[in-house]
C-alpha positions in Angstrom: 104.8 86.7 48.3 106.5 90.0 47.7 109.5 89.7 45.5 112.9 91.1 46.5 114.5 93.4 44.0 118.1 92.4 43.3 121.1 94.0 41.5 124.0 92.0 40.3 127.3 93.9 39.8 129.7 92.1 37.6 128.5 89.8 34.8 131.5 87.6 34.2 131.6 83.9 34.9 130.4 84.1 38.5 127.9 86.9 38.0 126.2 84.8 35.3 126.0 81.9 37.7 124.4 84.1 40.4 121.9 85.3 37.8 120.9 81.7 36.9 120.7 80.6 40.6 118.6 83.6 41.5 116.2 82.8 38.6 115.3 79.6 40.4 114.1 81.3 43.5 110.5 82.4 43.1 110.7 85.3 45.5 113.5 87.1 43.6 113.2 89.7 40.9 116.5 90.5 39.1 116.0 94.2 38.8 119.4 95.3 37.6 122.7 94.0 36.3 126.0 95.8 35.8 128.5 95.0 33.0 132.2 95.9 33.0 132.1 97.8 29.7 129.4 99.6 27.7 129.9 97.5 24.6 128.7 94.4 26.6 125.4 95.9 27.4 123.4 94.7 24.4 124.7 91.1 24.6 124.1 90.8 28.3 120.6 92.3 28.1 119.7 89.8 25.4 120.9 86.8 27.5 120.3 88.0 31.0 117.2 90.2 31.0 116.7 92.9 33.7 114.9 96.1 34.0 118.2 98.0 34.2 121.4 97.0 32.4 124.2 99.5 33.0 128.0 99.8 33.1 127.7 102.1 36.1 127.6 100.2 39.4 127.1 103.3 41.4 123.8 104.0 39.6 122.6 100.5 40.6 123.5 100.9 44.2 121.8 104.3 44.4 118.6 103.1 42.7 116.0 103.1 45.6 114.1 100.1 44.1 117.2 97.8 44.4 117.1 96.1 47.8 120.0 93.6 47.6 123.4 93.8 45.9 125.4 90.8 44.6 129.0 91.8 44.3 130.5 89.6 41.6 133.4 91.8 40.6 137.1 91.1 40.5 138.8 90.9 44.0 140.4 94.3 43.9 137.0 96.0 43.4 135.3 94.3 46.4 136.0 96.9 49.1 134.7 100.0 47.3 131.5 98.3 46.1 130.8 96.6 49.4 131.3 99.8 51.3 129.1 101.8 49.0 126.3 99.2 49.1 126.3 99.1 52.9 126.2 102.9 53.2 123.2 102.9 50.9 121.5 100.5 53.3 121.4 97.5 50.9 121.7 93.9 51.9 124.7 92.4 50.2 125.9 89.0 49.1 129.6 89.2 48.0 131.9 86.9 46.3 135.0 85.8 48.2 137.5 86.8 49.2 135.8 89.5 51.2 138.8 91.8 50.8 142.5 91.7 49.8 143.5 92.5 53.4 142.3 91.4 56.8 142.2 94.9 58.2 139.9 96.1 55.5 137.7 93.0 55.7 137.3 93.7 59.4 136.2 97.3 58.7 133.7 96.2 56.1 132.2 93.6 58.5 131.9 96.1 61.3 130.3 98.6 58.9 127.7 96.0 57.8 127.0 95.3 61.5 126.6 99.0 62.2 124.1 99.5 59.3 122.1 96.4 60.3 122.0 94.8 56.9 122.1 91.1 56.0 125.6 90.2 54.7 126.8 87.0 53.1 130.0 85.8 51.5 129.7 83.1 48.8 131.1 80.0 50.4 128.5 77.9 48.7 130.3 74.5 49.3 128.8 74.6 52.8 125.4 74.0 51.2 126.1 70.6 49.6 123.8 68.3 51.6 126.7 65.8 52.2 128.7 68.6 53.8 125.9 69.7 56.0 125.3 66.1 57.0 129.0 65.6 57.8 128.9 68.7 60.0 125.8 67.5 61.9 127.2 64.0 62.5 130.5 65.4 63.8 128.6 67.8 66.1 126.5 65.0 67.4 129.6 63.0 68.3 129.2 60.2 65.8 132.8 60.5 64.6 133.9 59.9 68.2 137.0 61.7 69.4 138.3 63.8 66.6 141.9 62.9 65.6 142.8 64.8 62.4 141.5 66.8 59.4 143.1 66.7 56.0 142.3 67.8 52.5 143.1 69.8 49.4 141.9 72.2 46.7 143.7 71.5 43.5 143.3 72.9 40.0 145.4 72.7 36.8 144.7 76.1 35.2 148.2 77.4 35.7 150.3 74.3 35.2 152.3 75.6 32.3 154.7 78.5 32.1 152.6 80.4 29.5 149.4 80.0 31.5 149.3 83.7 32.0 146.9 86.6 31.6 146.0 89.6 33.7 142.7 88.0 34.5 144.2 84.6 35.6 147.1 86.1 37.5 146.1 89.7 38.4 149.0 90.1 40.9 146.9 92.4 43.2 148.1 90.4 46.2 151.1 88.3 47.3 148.6 85.4 47.8 146.9 83.8 44.9 146.2 80.0 45.3 145.6 80.4 49.0 143.4 83.5 48.5 141.4 82.2 45.6 140.8 78.5 46.6 142.5 78.0 49.9 140.0 80.2 51.7 137.2 77.8 50.5 138.9 74.9 52.2 139.6 76.9 55.3 135.9 78.0 55.6 134.7 74.5 54.9 137.0 72.9 57.5 135.9 75.5 60.1 132.3 74.8 59.2 132.3 71.0 59.5 134.3 71.2 62.7 132.2 74.0 64.2 135.5 75.6 65.2 137.6 78.4 63.8 141.2 78.1 62.7 143.6 79.0 65.5 147.0 78.9 63.9 148.9 77.8 60.7 152.3 76.7 59.5 152.6 77.3 55.8 155.0 76.9 52.9 154.3 78.8 49.7 155.7 78.1 46.3 155.9 80.1 43.1 156.8 77.4 40.5 157.2 80.0 37.7 158.9 83.2 39.0 158.6 84.4 35.5 155.7 83.6 33.2 155.2 84.3 29.5 152.1 86.1 28.2 151.1 83.9 25.2 149.5 86.9 23.4 152.4 89.3 23.6 155.4 87.1 24.3 156.3 89.4 27.1 157.8 87.9 30.2 156.1 88.8 33.5 157.5 88.5 37.0 155.3 86.6 39.4 155.3 87.1 43.1 152.2 85.3 44.3 151.8 81.6 45.2 151.1 78.8 42.6 150.9 76.3 45.5 150.5 76.5 49.3 151.0 73.7 51.7 149.7 74.3 55.3 149.5 72.6 58.6 146.6 73.9 60.6 145.3 73.8 64.1 141.7 74.6 65.1 140.5 76.2 68.3 138.9 72.9 69.4 142.3 71.3 69.3 142.0 69.3 66.1 145.0 69.5 63.8 145.6 68.7 60.2 147.0 69.7 56.9 145.9 70.8 53.4 147.4 71.5 50.0 146.1 74.3 47.6 147.4 74.6 44.1 146.6 75.9 40.6 149.4 73.8 39.1 148.3 70.1 39.6 147.8 68.5 36.2 144.5 66.8 35.7 142.8 68.3 38.7 140.0 70.5 37.5 138.2 71.5 40.7 139.4 69.0 43.2 138.2 70.1 46.7 138.4 67.3 49.3 137.9 67.4 53.1 138.3 64.4 55.4 137.7 64.3 59.2 139.0 61.2 61.1 137.7 60.2 64.5 137.9 57.3 66.9 134.6 55.9 65.6 134.1 57.1 62.1 135.9 58.9 59.3 133.9 61.3 57.1 135.1 62.4 53.7 133.6 64.6 51.0 134.8 65.3 47.4 133.5 68.2 45.4 133.8 66.3 42.2 131.5 63.5 43.6 129.5 66.0 45.6 126.3 64.0 46.2 128.1 61.3 48.2 129.3 61.2 51.8 132.1 58.7 52.3 132.0 57.0 55.7 134.9 54.9 57.1 134.5 52.5 60.0 136.3 49.4 61.4 133.2 47.3 61.0 132.3 48.2 57.4 135.4 49.6 55.9 134.7 52.5 53.6 131.2 53.0 52.3 129.4 55.8 50.5 125.9 57.2 51.2 123.7 59.0 48.8 122.1 62.1 50.3 118.4 61.3 50.8 115.8 61.4 53.6 116.9 57.9 54.8 120.5 59.1 55.3 120.1 62.7 56.4 118.8 64.6 59.4 115.7 66.8 59.2 117.7 70.0 59.0 119.4 68.9 55.8 116.3 67.8 54.0 115.2 71.2 52.7 118.4 71.4 50.6 117.9 68.0 49.0 115.9 68.7 45.8 116.5 65.6 43.7 116.1 61.8 44.3 119.3 59.7 45.0 121.5 59.2 42.0 120.3 62.5 40.4 123.4 64.4 41.3 123.0 67.8 42.9 126.0 69.7 41.8 127.9 73.0 42.0 125.0 75.1 40.8 122.6 73.4 43.2 124.8 74.4 46.1 124.8 78.0 45.0 121.0 77.9 44.9 120.9 76.4 48.4 123.3 79.1 49.7 121.2 81.9 48.2 118.0 80.4 49.5 119.4 80.4 53.0 120.5 84.0 52.6 117.2 85.3 51.3 115.2 83.2 53.8 117.1 85.1 56.6 116.0 88.4 55.1 112.4 87.3 54.8 112.1 86.0 58.4 114.5 88.5 59.9 116.8 85.8 61.4 119.9 87.6 60.0 119.4 90.1 62.9 119.5 87.4 65.6 122.8 85.6 65.5 125.0 83.2 63.6 123.9 82.1 60.2 124.3 78.8 58.4 125.7 80.7 55.4 129.1 82.5 55.6 128.8 86.1 56.8 131.3 89.0 56.5 132.7 87.9 59.8 133.6 84.6 58.2 135.0 86.4 55.2 137.2 88.4 57.6 138.4 85.2 59.2 139.3 83.9 55.7 141.4 87.0 55.1 143.1 86.4 58.5 143.9 82.8 57.4 145.5 84.1 54.2 147.6 86.7 56.0 148.7 84.1 58.6 149.8 81.8 55.8 151.8 84.6 54.3 153.5 85.5 57.5 154.2 81.9 58.4 155.8 81.2 55.0 158.0 84.3 55.3 159.1 83.8 58.9 159.1 79.9 58.9 157.0 79.5 62.1 153.6 78.8 63.4 151.4 82.0 63.2 148.3 82.5 65.2 145.3 84.1 63.4 145.0 86.4 66.5 148.2 88.1 65.2 146.4 89.1 62.1 143.2 90.4 63.8 
């Protein structure tokens, strides 16, 4: 099997995770990696070998041997790099959010469509087998009439006033919690319901309007959200609510989604990610391990370990990348909607964020159509 040559731009936390996940896939060759500063080159080259290690992302995009770009840079750099990669004819897998603005995200999506390249946004939570099985059961009607969806994405990294740095709070957007983690929940909810968000009613909170930089003692004004609470309605009529926050003590990476129906309730928690929780009147609440006895055939390719051997965060990333590269190999990315999130889904995520911002400012329901 011919290997695909890949370039990773950005070797911070998430870029290193992409490298490790790609290393699992036998049909991938990591051809090039790009670091943020020249002094990091030797260290990265020793730990993350590649034919090319550079601090110039343009050189990697322009290299004719590189076929796919992974954009793992900070949010404010996404647009320029994505656009350059597309115009160079490279397939691209980008970190979320796709952009800082819905209008620009739409332009990037349409540009990718024009150039006919495969494009993916890293919403890897779709690729936990329990999430995929939840989606399939809901689609098959096993939940019965759908009543409500609820959930959260909570972290505690900014709980204290001096939890500040330019990396943790870059202030490149008036949205932070909803842009960083809220879009994950919104994408996951739309995925399991097989229906996009129609409108939102949001409240946004900045718990510390002024934070203190612990290194310099300087006080910094904060204008982005620490917490966002949102009521949401989907195009299929299902309504619900969710809470997104960086300031909930004890919550490390607490992503939860629950769909309640007339026959069954399905719930998934990222911190117990190999389990699908099922509620029914007959049996109360039960949990099911993801295995061939409990899953449909379409989920089985993504179950790589026996029950009780937890497939975690990194496994979901491997699954997402497998689906993306499979679509390149078989050409299915040209034929229609993908199981993985595309730039269209990334644009919808940006519309969700901007609708939340407008709703919180104007104290009303806002349709995502207003932001498109």
